[in-house]
N, C-alpha and C positions, 0 to 999 in steps of 0.2 A: 504494500500500500504506500502510495506516495504521500508526503506530508500534507500536500494541498487537499488530499481526499479525506483527511481526518476530520470528523465532525467537530464543530465548534464547541459542543457541550463537553466533549472529551478534553479539548484543549483548556477549558475553563476550570478543570478539576485539579486539585492538589495531588501530589504523588500518593499520599496516604489514602485519599479518596479512590484513586485508581486501584490501589492494592485491595481496598475493601471490595470494589466491584469485581476484581479478579477472583478473590476468595469466594464471593457470592456465587459467581458463575461455576467455579470448580466444585462448590458444595451444592450444586443444583438448586440454588435459591433457598436452601435451608437456613433459616435464621437461627434455629436451635443449634445446628452444627457450627455456625459462625460464632455464636455465643461461647461454645466450647473452645473453639480455636483462639478467640481473643480472651478467654477466661473472664468473661463478664456475664451479666444476667441477660436473659432474652429481652426484657424491656430496654436495656441499654443499647443492644444491637438494633432494636426496632427504632429507637430515637435517632440513632446514627443514620439508618436507612432513610428515615423521614427527612432528615436534614440534607442528605445527599439528593433526594428527590427534589427538594426545594431549590437547591443549587442548580440542578438541571433545568427546572421549570423557569427559574429566573433567567438563565442563559437563553432559553427559547423565547421568552418575552422580548428580550433585547436583540434577538437575532435579526429582526427586520429593520433595525435602526442603521441608517446609512453610515454614520461615523464609526460605529462599533464594527460593522462589517469591513470597513476600510482598514481599520487598525488590525483586525484579525487577519486580513489578507496580507498586510505588511509583515506580520509575524510569520505567517505560513511561508511567505516568499523569502523569509530570513533577511528582510531589509531592516527590521528592528528585532530585538530579542523578545522572547515570549514574556519575560519578566517585565520589560518596558511596556509591552502591549497590555498586560494585566493592570499595571499602574495607571496607564492612560485611560483605560476603560473604567476602572474604579473611580478615578477623579471625575470623569464625565458623568457617571451615575450619581456621584455625590452632588455635583453641580445641578443636575436635573432635579434632584430631590429638594434642593434649597429653593428653587424657583417655583 
């Protein structure tokens, strides 16, 4: 898979979130097994999954915004770093919330 083909919701996740998704898939979606793997309670894993879902949904909401898409494209094309892209997008979101 080429970098430009990676969905934006994946690029928006932190490495620990991606690891959680990987373990979720490898455990066939079993939250009970994930709780065992992480040595935490089932409700703790459920809360983490709910937060991950929210991150993905927020990314989808902003996916149609022209500036965010432009910044993501720059990161995918490696014209700016992924870290810089995340900072720019976060600052943009903060500014939008203030207005």
